[in-house]
N, C-alpha and C positions, 0 to 999 in steps of 0.2 A: 548682335555684335556690329559696332560701327566700323566703317572702313579705316578710320583714323586709329582706334586702339588696336585693331588687328594688324595694321601696317607697322606700328611701332615694335610689336612683338616679333613680326616676321623679319624686319630689317635687322634687329638685334641678333636673331638666329643666323641670318645670312652673313653678317659681319664676322661671325665666329667660323664660318665654313668656307665662304667663297667671296670673291670680289674681283672687280675688273683688273686689279693690279696684283692679284695673287700670282706668285712665281710658279707654283704647281697646279696644274688643272684640276679643278673639282667640279665637274659638270653638275649643274642643277638638275634635280630630278623630282618627280612627283608633284606635290603641292607647291613646292618652291618654284618650279619651273612654270607652273600655270598661274601664278599670282602676278599681277602687273607690278606690285611693289618690288618683286624680285628684279625687275628690269630697271628700276630707278637708278641704281648705282652706276650703270654704264649708259643708260638712255633717259637721262632726267628730262630732257626737253620733250621727248616723245611722250613720256608718262605724264608730264604736266599738262600737255596739250590733251591727251586722251581723257585725263581725269575730269576735264570740264566738258566733255563731248556728250552727245546723246547716245553714243555707244556705251559709255560707262554708266549713263543714267537709265539705260534701257530697262533694267529690273527694278529700279527705285521709283520710276515714274508713277505717281499716284493714279494718274488716269488709266495707265496700263493695269495696274494692280486692281483698280476698281472694275474696269471692263472684264478682266479676267475672272474676278469673283463672280460677277453677275452671270457671265457666260457659263461658268461651271454650275452655278446654281440652277439656271434655266434649262440646261441640258441634262441635268443630274450626273454631271461629271463626264458626259460623252465628248465634251470639248477637249478633254485630255491635255496633251502637250502642244496643241495647235499654236498657242500664243507664246509659251515659254521656250519653245524650242529655237525661237528667233531671239528672245529677250534675255534668255539665260541658257544659252546652249550647252555650256560645259556642265551645268547642273543636270541637264537631261542626259547628256552622254555618260555621265558618272553615275546615273541612277539615283541621284539625290533628290530629285523631284519628278513627279509624274504629271502634275497639273499646275505648278507654280504657286500653290496655296501656302506653301512653307518657306518661300524665298527668304523672308525676313530672319529665318532661323539659321540659314545657311551661311557658311563664311564668304566674305566679300569676293574671293577669287572665283566663286561660282556664279556670281551675279553680273549681269551685263554682257556685252560683247567685247571680249578681252584680247589682249595681245596674243596669248597663246592660241585662242581660237582661230584668229585670222591667219597667224603665222605658222600654223600646223596644217593648213588646208593642203591636201594631197590631190584631190580631184573635185571637179564639179559635175555632178550627175543628174542635173535637171535645170530648170528655169525658174522655179518658184518654190516658195515655202521651205526654204533652206535645205537643199539637197547636197550640201557640202560633206565630203568625207575627209576626215582628219586622220593624219598619220600618228602613230604611237611610238615612234622611234626617237623622240626627244630632239629631233632636228628642227631648228627655227628657220623657216623659209622666208625669203624676201626677194626684192627686185635687184639685188647686187650680184652681178655675174662672178666677182672675185672677192668673196667675203674673207675677212681676216680672222684667222684662228684665234680663239679667245677661251678663257677658262670657265665661262658660264654655260655655253651650250654649243653644240655643233650647229653649222650653218650651210645653207645651200641656196642656190638660185631657184626661183619658181616663176614661171610666166604668169601665174595667176596673181602675183603680187607686184608685177612690173607694170606701172601705169602706162608705159609706152607701148604695151601689147594689148590687142583687143581682148584677149582672154581675161584681163584684169576686170573688165566690165562684166564679163560673164559671172565672175565670182561675186562681185557686188550685187549684180542684178538677181542672183539666185535667191537672195534674201530680201530683196526690195520689190519683188513681184509676189503678191499673195493671191491665192485663189481659196475661196471660202469653202467650208465643209460641204456646202450646198452646190458648189461649182461655179460661183460668180468670180470673175477676175477682178477683184475689188481694189487691188493695188497694182499698177501697171508701169511703174517708173522704168524698168528695164525694157520692156516691149516698146514703150514710147521712144526711148533712146534708140532701139534698134531701127525703128521706122524713120527717124530723123536724119538730116544731113550729117549729124555728128557721128552717127553710128552705122551709116549705110552709104552706098554709092561709091564712087570712084575717088571722091575727095579724101584728103587726109582725115582719119577718124580722130575724134576727141574722146578720150576715155572718161569714165566717172572720175577717176583719180586726177586727171588733168584739170578738172574744175574744183573738185571738192578736197583735193589734197595739194595745194599749190607748193611748189618747190622753191628751195633756196640753197645756195652753196653753203655747207656747214659740215663739220664732223658728225657722223651719225652715231658715234659711240665715244665715250671717254675712256679710251684704252690706247696703250702704246702700239704704234704701227698703224693706227687707223688713218685712212686717206681722206682728203677733202672730197665729199660726195654730194649728190643731190639729196638734200634733206626734204622729205615729203611731210607736209603738214598733217597733224592728226587731230584736227578739231571738227572737220566735217560739217561746216555750217550749211543748214538747209532752211527749215521753217520752224521746227519744234525747239523748245527751249526748256530748261530746268524750271519747275514750278515751286520748288522748295529749296531751302539752303543747299548749296552745292558748289564745289570749286569753280572758280572762273566765271560765275553766273553772269555777271555784268559784260564781261569780255564776249561770252557766247551770244548774248542778246545783241550786242553791237555788230558782231560778225554776221549774224542772221539778218539784221536790218540793212547792212551794207550790200549783202548778196541780193536781197529782194530789190533793193533800189537800182541794181545794175542789170536787171533782167529784161525789163519791158522798154519798148519804144512807145510813147503816147502822143497823141495829137488831138487837138480840139478845134472843130471847125464850126463856124457860125455863119449861116447864110442870110443874105438880105431878106427882111420879112415880107411874106405875101399875105397868106391868111394868118399864119402863126410864124414865130420865130423857130427856125430849125437849127438844132444843135447836134452835131455828130461827134461822137467819141470813137476814136480809132486807137486800137491796142494791138501790138505786134509782140508776140513771144520770140524775141530775136536772139537771146543769149543763153536760154536754158536748153540743155540737151534732152529735155523731157517736157511734159505738159506743165502748165502753170494754172493752178497748183498741181502737185503730183503727190505720190505716196498715198496716205490715207485720205484720199480726196473726198470720201463720203463725209469725213469729219471737218475738212477744211472749209473756211468761209473767207473768199476773197471777193470784194465787191467794189462797185463804183458809186461814189458820192458825187452827186451833181447839184450845184446850187446856183440859181440865177438871181441877180439882184438888181433893183432900180434904186440907185442911191443906197440907203441903209436897209431898205425893205426887201425881203425875200419874196419873189414872185413865183418861183418854182423851185421845188427840190425833190431829190430822190436819193434813196440809200443813206439818209441821215438817221444814224441810230442813237437813241437816248442812252445816257450813262447806265451801264448795267443791262441794257436791252440786248436781245438776240436778233441779229440781222435777218435770220430765216423767218422770224415771226412778225416782220414789219407790216405785212399786208399791203405792200407797196406795188402797184401794177407796173410801174416803170423800172423796178429794180433790176440791175444787172448783176447777177451773182454767179460766180464761177465756183463749181463744186460738182460732185457726183451725188446721185440719189440711188439708194439701194432698196430692193424689194424682196419680200419673202416669196414663198412658193405660191401663195394665194394672190400675189400682186399688191400686197399692202406695204407701204413704205415703212422702213424700220431703221432704227439707229444700231440694231444688234447684228453685228457683221456676221456672226455665226449662223444667222438666219438668211443671209443674202443669197438669193437664187438668181437675181438678175440686177442690172444697174442701167441708169441713164446717165450720160456724161454731158456737162457743159464746161469744158476746160479749154484754155488757149494752148493749142498744140504746138510743138516745136517746128521750126523749119525742117523739111519743106512741105509739111502737112498742108492740105488745102485750106484748113481754117486756122492756120497759125497767126493770121491777122484778122481781127474781129472788129466790126463797125456796128455801133448802136446809135440809133437816131432818137432824140428826144424832141417834143414839140412843146414850146413854151407859149401858151395861149396869150395873144395880144391883150385880151381883156383883163389879164393880170397886171399889165403894164410892160412896156418894152424894156427889156433888160439892158443895162449898160456894162454888166460885168457877169461872166460866167466862170465858175471855178469847178474843176473836175479833180477829185482825189480818188486814188485807189487805196483800199485797205486790205490787210492780210491778218487773219486770225488762224492760228494753227489748229485749234479746235473750237467749233462753235459752241456758244453757251447753251443752245438748245440741245446739244448732244449731252452736255454735263449735267443739266438739270435733273434728269431722271436718275442719274448716279447719286446726286446729293439726296434726292427724296428717298431713295432706297437705303441710305445710310452707308453707302460704300465709298463715298467721296466727301471729303471735308469741304465746307463752303469757302474757306479761305484759299483753297486751290483754284476755284473758279475766279476768285478775285485776282489771282496772279496771272491769268491768261492774258498775254499781251495782244494788243492790236497794232500792228506795224504799219507805218506809212510806206507805201510803195512808190508812188509818184503823184506829182501835183502839176497841173497845167491850168493857166488862167487866160481868158480872153477878155479884153476891155474895148468897149465901143470906140473909144478915142483912137485906137489903132486901125479902125476900119474892119469891115467884114472879111472873112477868110479863115485861114488856119494858123494855129499857134502850136508849136513853132512851125514856121513855113517849110523848112527843109528837113523836117523829122525823118522822112523816108527817102532822102536824097533829092537832087534837083528835078 
């Protein structure tokens, strides 16, 4: 059943029973309360934004579906609800699925991370793998201290959904830190934030919502008596994007590209040649409250492309990936690649996160971690010709093509999904000899 056909039927039913302008309260219950389309008549902007988000896409994502299928098969079902309890938590809570293998057969309100799921959170009972406990009282919780009575649902304030409270990050982080069945901490966005200047220390804290749910002054419901409030965005741009037709797909990609481009400070320094030309790339994770990349870092591929030219001739290059190629398979000894690597119990590298027993990390950590600024030196041999132009680009790929190839080979992932994986430009810096040796930009890190 598609979201579109299901939504039309639900909206018609809701129109006959309850609306924002109803004179007599008829509180939504059961399935109607749990479906995001129920929210549209009062919260159209919220639902429109959510509909194009990765929260809405969580159970539709073909990479998730393929990885879960392989994991269930390779573990003979022992993987259970490990994946789906984050990607379709309502389906798990209602007993509609045990392993996510039947998600396509379930009604859309059970798929994805929905309005009802987040706004029903009553307590946070851990730090990873979705330890959130939901209330069953039909009350929709939010960050508004004085909610207006309405005919759709009861409302109450919750510190878990107030982005100006530290606890709101505890709620987000509880699903965005993942420990594998074998005990490896394979996703660490929350713990990275906790160790950063954004989530620790005496300075004012910056919550997950402060960055990923930007605010604007606007009514948050289309209902008589609603005040002008702080409307929090519900798009949550990060790095992942929809890979199949989905609402607001181009808008989502543009928001991700903008977010990535605003994260790093980059500098390129070229020293006067002695034996060889020395090129230093300096990268600082200045504006993310977590590592760069973060989340499913074993799948991420963020890398530096460096090209030195003499006139039109290339005299040195690193990180140049051919069309359709996988950066992790370049065999480039100079490659600067930011990612995690995970290993099974025997110490063998694996892409199967359910086997992950340990990991090695090469990420740009957030301030004030000791390695939040990273310097990589390249040597351009003079015998290749003295470069008069050096260009550095950083690229970001949500999921590496080397991760996806086995899923295609097993028949669990369609090849066209791989072709839809974007490669986002993060930053570009260029040095030219005519400007003299030194750093570009000169004041990247202050005077």
